[in-house]
C-alpha positions in Angstrom: 60.6 -28.2 172.6 60.4 -29.2 168.9 60.7 -32.6 167.2 62.1 -32.2 163.7 62.5 -34.3 160.5 65.3 -32.8 158.5 65.9 -32.8 154.8 68.3 -31.2 152.4 67.5 -30.3 148.8 69.3 -28.8 145.9 68.9 -29.0 142.1 65.8 -29.4 139.9 65.7 -33.3 139.7 62.1 -34.3 140.0 62.8 -37.3 142.1 64.1 -35.1 144.9 61.8 -32.2 144.4 58.6 -34.3 144.2 60.0 -36.5 147.0 60.4 -33.5 149.3 56.8 -32.5 148.7 55.5 -36.1 149.2 57.4 -36.6 152.4 56.0 -33.4 153.8 52.5 -34.6 153.0 53.1 -38.1 154.5 54.8 -36.8 157.6 51.8 -34.7 158.5 49.9 -38.0 158.9 52.6 -40.3 160.2 54.5 -37.9 162.4 51.8 -35.2 163.3 53.9 -34.0 166.3 57.0 -33.4 164.1 58.0 -30.4 162.0 59.7 -31.0 158.6 62.6 -28.7 158.1 63.9 -28.4 154.5 67.4 -26.9 154.0 67.1 -25.7 150.4 69.8 -24.4 148.0 68.1 -21.3 146.9 70.0 -20.9 143.6 69.2 -24.3 142.2 65.8 -25.5 143.5 62.8 -24.4 141.4 60.8 -21.6 143.0 57.6 -23.8 142.6 59.1 -26.4 144.9 60.0 -23.8 147.5 56.6 -22.2 147.4 54.8 -25.6 147.7 57.0 -26.6 150.7 56.4 -23.2 152.3 52.6 -23.6 152.0 52.4 -26.6 154.4 51.6 -26.0 158.0 54.1 -28.7 159.2 57.2 -27.4 157.4 59.9 -24.8 157.8 62.0 -23.8 154.8 65.6 -22.7 155.4 67.2 -21.1 152.4 70.9 -21.8 151.9 73.5 -20.7 149.3 77.0 -21.4 148.2 79.0 -23.5 145.8 77.6 -27.0 145.9 81.1 -28.4 145.5 82.2 -26.9 148.8 79.2 -25.9 151.0 78.6 -29.5 152.2 74.8 -29.5 151.5 74.3 -33.1 152.6 75.3 -32.0 156.2 72.7 -29.3 156.3 70.2 -31.8 157.6 72.2 -32.3 160.7 71.9 -28.6 161.7 68.5 -28.7 163.6 69.9 -30.5 166.6 72.1 -27.4 167.3 68.9 -25.3 167.6 68.1 -24.7 171.3 64.4 -25.2 170.7 64.9 -28.7 169.1 65.3 -31.8 171.4 64.8 -34.5 168.8 65.9 -34.6 165.2 65.6 -37.3 162.5 67.5 -37.0 159.2 65.8 -38.4 156.1 66.3 -38.5 152.3 63.9 -36.8 149.8 64.2 -39.6 147.3 62.9 -42.1 149.9 59.5 -42.1 151.6 58.5 -42.1 155.3 56.3 -45.1 156.0 54.9 -47.2 158.7 57.8 -49.7 159.1 60.1 -46.8 159.9 57.5 -45.1 162.2 57.2 -48.2 164.4 60.9 -48.5 164.7 61.2 -44.8 165.6 58.5 -45.2 168.3 60.5 -48.0 169.8 63.6 -45.7 170.0 61.6 -42.7 171.4 60.2 -44.9 174.1 63.7 -45.9 175.2 66.2 -43.8 177.2 68.9 -43.9 174.5 70.1 -40.8 172.7 70.5 -42.1 169.1 68.7 -44.2 166.5 70.4 -46.1 163.7 68.5 -48.0 160.9 70.0 -50.4 158.3 67.3 -52.2 156.3 68.9 -53.6 153.1 71.9 -55.7 152.1 73.2 -52.5 150.4 73.2 -50.6 153.8 76.7 -51.5 155.1 77.4 -48.0 156.6 77.7 -47.5 160.3 75.2 -44.7 160.1 73.3 -43.9 156.9 72.8 -40.2 156.3 69.0 -40.4 155.8 68.3 -43.1 158.4 69.2 -41.9 161.8 67.7 -39.9 164.7 69.3 -38.1 167.6 68.4 -36.4 170.8 70.7 -33.8 172.5 74.1 -35.5 173.1 76.0 -34.0 176.0 79.4 -35.0 174.4 78.4 -33.1 171.2 77.3 -29.7 172.3 77.7 -28.3 168.8 77.4 -30.5 165.7 78.4 -27.5 163.5 81.8 -27.3 165.0 82.5 -30.9 164.1 81.0 -30.4 160.6 83.4 -27.5 160.0 86.2 -30.1 160.1 84.8 -32.1 157.2 86.2 -31.7 153.7 83.7 -32.2 150.9 85.6 -34.6 148.7 82.7 -35.5 146.3 79.0 -34.9 145.7 78.0 -37.8 148.0 79.0 -40.0 151.0 81.0 -37.3 152.9 78.0 -37.0 155.3 78.3 -40.7 156.1 82.1 -40.4 156.5 81.4 -37.6 159.0 78.8 -39.7 160.9 81.1 -42.7 161.0 84.2 -40.8 162.1 82.8 -38.2 164.4 79.4 -39.4 165.7 79.3 -43.2 165.7 82.2 -43.7 168.2 80.4 -41.4 170.7 76.9 -42.8 170.4 77.2 -46.5 169.4 76.7 -47.7 173.0 73.8 -45.3 173.6 71.7 -46.2 170.6 68.8 -48.2 169.5 70.0 -50.0 166.3 67.5 -51.6 164.0 69.4 -53.7 161.5 67.9 -56.2 159.2 71.4 -56.8 157.8 74.9 -55.7 158.9 74.5 -56.1 162.6 77.9 -55.0 163.7 76.9 -54.3 167.3 75.9 -56.8 169.8 72.8 -54.9 170.8 71.6 -54.4 167.2 68.2 -56.0 166.6 65.5 -56.7 164.1 62.9 -54.1 163.1 59.7 -54.4 165.2 57.7 -55.4 162.1 58.5 -57.9 159.4 59.0 -57.0 155.7 55.7 -56.7 153.8 54.8 -58.8 150.8 56.4 -56.3 148.5 59.7 -56.3 150.5 59.6 -52.5 150.9 62.4 -51.3 153.1 63.4 -48.1 155.0 65.6 -45.9 152.9 64.3 -47.3 149.7 64.8 -45.2 146.5 61.4 -44.2 145.2 60.6 -43.0 141.7 58.4 -40.0 140.9 55.5 -42.3 140.1 55.9 -43.7 143.7 57.2 -47.1 142.5 60.3 -48.7 144.0 63.3 -50.4 142.4 62.3 -54.1 141.9 65.9 -55.2 141.8 66.5 -53.7 145.2 63.4 -55.3 146.6 64.4 -58.7 145.2 67.7 -58.3 147.0 65.8 -58.1 150.3 63.6 -61.0 149.3 66.6 -63.2 148.4 68.5 -62.3 151.6 66.0 -63.1 154.3 
């Protein structure tokens, strides 16, 4: 059975294209037993990005098509868990970076007997489930995620994935989850991340620029809130 880190990618913005490549490289070291699956909008992503991602031995590229205003590309990264060969899936953002703080939290979840993993690591993370900060095992009550996703209406270019996770997934899994929340602990069993923030106050789900720097204002928000 496979373990998958799932990403979606469309457009030619370097922060997403470079980020996709960097995450594939990092995942090979941090998550050596996981495959990275990239759901890529073939018409808009540069061929150079597709070729580079295809060249890694820890990646799978799934080419998608359609009108980006209607084809719900942010939900593509939920698709692997419907694959019968996949038993664990984690959804991540290409404009963030996988790093050790996340990995240690994931290990704690995987060592538990719970089905779902939620992370909230910043004052600006109020959502029940963030689209690029969750993991799931097979959930008996959700035999087919795609069927639920078909009910979603794409009302904008963003956030509809988190609306889907809040309305369709969260009520089912909330009591069968490991929830790591530095802020916004809505649930009684939510707890701190296993490791403290580092001296730079980097956080899981942080927006990372092409030069690998972070947003200092966002890091200061963490520093001033702990």
